[in-house]
C-alpha positions in Angstrom: 20.7 7.6 -23.8 19.2 4.7 -21.8 19.9 4.7 -18.1 21.6 1.8 -16.4 18.3 0.2 -15.1 19.7 -3.3 -14.5 22.7 -1.9 -12.6 20.4 0.2 -10.4 18.0 -2.7 -9.8 20.9 -5.1 -8.8 22.3 -2.5 -6.4 18.9 -1.9 -4.8 18.3 -5.6 -4.3 21.9 -6.0 -2.9 21.1 -3.3 -0.3 17.9 -5.2 0.6 19.9 -8.3 1.5 21.5 -6.4 4.4 18.0 -5.6 5.8 16.9 -9.2 5.2 19.9 -10.4 7.1 19.0 -8.2 10.1 15.5 -9.4 10.0 16.7 -13.1 10.1 19.0 -12.3 13.0 16.2 -10.8 15.0 13.8 -13.7 14.4 16.5 -16.2 15.3 17.0 -14.5 18.6 13.3 -14.5 19.2 12.9 -18.2 18.2 15.9 -19.2 20.3 14.3 -17.6 23.4 11.1 -19.5 22.7 12.7 -22.8 21.9 11.6 -22.6 18.2 14.9 -22.1 16.5 15.3 -25.6 15.0 11.8 -25.7 13.5 9.9 -25.0 10.3 8.7 -21.7 11.8 12.2 -20.3 11.4 12.2 -21.2 7.7 8.7 -19.7 7.2 9.5 -16.4 8.9 12.8 -16.1 7.1 11.1 -16.6 3.7 8.4 -14.1 4.8 11.1 -11.5 5.6 12.7 -12.1 2.2 9.4 -11.6 0.4 8.4 -8.5 2.3 11.7 -6.7 1.9 12.0 -7.8 -1.8 8.5 -6.5 -2.5 9.3 -3.1 -0.9 12.4 -2.8 -3.0 10.6 -3.8 -6.1 7.8 -1.2 -5.6 10.5 1.5 -4.9 12.2 0.7 -8.2 8.9 0.6 -10.1 8.1 4.1 -8.7 11.6 5.5 -9.6 11.7 4.1 -13.1 8.1 5.1 -14.0 8.9 8.7 -12.9 12.1 8.9 -14.8 11.1 7.3 -18.1 9.3 9.9 -20.2 8.2 7.5 -22.9 6.6 4.1 -22.7 8.3 3.1 -25.9 11.7 1.4 -26.3 13.2 2.8 -23.1 10.2 1.9 -21.0 10.3 -1.6 -22.2 14.0 -1.8 -21.5 13.5 -0.5 -18.0 10.8 -3.1 -17.2 12.8 -5.9 -18.7 16.0 -5.0 -16.7 14.0 -4.7 -13.5 12.5 -8.2 -14.0 16.0 -9.6 -14.7 17.4 -8.0 -11.5 14.4 -9.4 -9.5 14.8 -12.9 -10.9 18.5 -12.9 -10.0 17.7 -11.7 -6.5 15.1 -14.5 -6.0 17.5 -17.1 -7.3 20.0 -16.0 -4.6 17.6 -16.6 -1.8 19.3 -19.8 -0.5 22.5 -17.9 0.0 20.7 -14.8 1.4 18.8 -16.9 3.9 21.6 -19.5 4.6 21.9 -18.4 8.2 18.2 -19.0 8.9 18.2 -22.3 7.1 21.2 -23.5 9.2 19.5 -22.4 12.4 16.5 -24.5 11.4 18.8 -27.5 10.8 19.6 -27.3 7.1 22.9 -26.4 5.7 22.2 -26.0 2.0 25.9 -25.8 1.2 26.8 -29.1 2.9 26.8 -32.4 1.0 23.2 -33.6 0.8 21.9 -30.4 2.4 19.7 -29.6 -0.5 18.0 -33.0 -0.4 16.7 -32.6 3.2 13.1 -32.2 3.9 13.7 -28.7 5.4 15.3 -27.5 2.1 12.5 -29.0 0.1 10.0 -27.2 2.2 12.0 -24.0 1.7 12.0 -24.5 -2.1 8.2 -24.9 -2.1 7.8 -21.7 -0.1 10.2 -19.8 -2.5 8.3 -21.0 -5.5 5.2 -19.2 -4.2 7.3 -16.1 -3.4 8.8 -16.1 -6.9 5.4 -16.5 -8.5 3.8 -13.7 -6.5 6.6 -11.2 -7.0 6.9 -11.9 -10.8 3.2 -11.6 -11.3 3.2 -8.3 -9.5 6.0 -7.1 -11.7 4.2 -8.3 -14.9 1.0 -6.6 -13.8 2.8 -3.3 -13.2 4.6 -3.6 -16.5 1.4 -4.3 -18.5 -0.6 -1.5 -16.9 2.2 1.0 -17.2 2.9 0.2 -20.8 -0.7 0.1 -21.8 -1.9 3.0 -24.0 -4.0 5.7 -22.3 -7.7 4.7 -22.0 -10.2 6.4 -24.4 -12.5 9.1 -23.0 -16.3 8.5 -22.8 -16.8 10.9 -25.8 -14.3 8.8 -27.9 -16.0 5.5 -26.9 -19.6 6.9 -27.5 -19.3 9.2 -30.5 -22.8 8.6 -31.8 -24.4 9.1 -28.4 -22.4 12.2 -27.8 -23.4 13.6 -31.2 -27.1 13.1 -30.4 -26.8 14.6 -27.0 -24.9 17.6 -28.3 -27.5 18.2 -31.0 -30.4 18.0 -28.6 -28.5 20.3 -26.2 -27.9 22.7 -29.0 -31.5 22.8 -30.0 -32.6 23.4 -26.4 -30.1 26.1 -25.9 -31.2 27.8 -29.1 -34.8 27.6 -28.2 -34.1 28.9 -24.7 -32.2 31.8 -26.2 -35.1 32.7 -28.5 -37.5 32.7 -25.6 -35.2 34.9 -23.5 -34.7 37.3 -26.5 -38.5 37.4 -27.2 -39.2 38.2 -23.5 -36.6 40.9 -23.5 -38.0 42.5 -26.6 -41.6 42.3 -25.5 -43.0 45.9 -25.2 -43.9 46.9 -21.7 -47.6 47.4 -20.9 -48.7 51.0 -20.2 -49.3 51.7 -16.5 -52.9 51.4 -15.4 -54.4 54.8 -14.8 -55.9 55.1 -11.3 -59.4 56.6 -11.5 -60.2 59.1 -8.8 -62.8 58.1 -6.3 -66.2 59.8 -6.4 -66.5 62.6 -3.9 -67.4 61.3 -0.4 -66.6 57.6 -1.3 -63.9 56.1 0.9 -61.4 53.6 -0.2 -62.1 50.0 0.6 -58.6 49.6 2.2 
């Protein structure tokens, strides 16, 4: 029975919004102290926090799903499709998730005309890059994970392996013959020591 991959993905990304919100609160306090709150820097750092936390959640889900799915067949494809759906939904919710940071920078996306401001347009451009990077990472993971196992060197080079194996067999057989012949070679009789003539000393 297929597991609820899309439900788990949505739940994990919802949890990440809490962490993203805390990151935005922290950067707002920092920018307020530095006089940078109503600036493009607040938008950029808010988007960066969103991307970093979303990537961490995505990688965690990829790791969980790949460990739990035994087959890379139908269930594996379902898991990757559901994960991409949950990721896409999360990215689409970025204006709501980052609304506090946008308002602090001077853009209320929910107000009339708020989405037509230059700040919101800059935010959209940044988010397009985030969306492209995260989805590409998910596609790469999906394609590599679903790919069939690579062939071994022997399978890719059957002819070369056959030649090498044949040569190795001949060398091994020849070496074995030489060892056997050496083992079977009769030992030479010991050299008889001739006694020295009487009164002749050894040269030692």
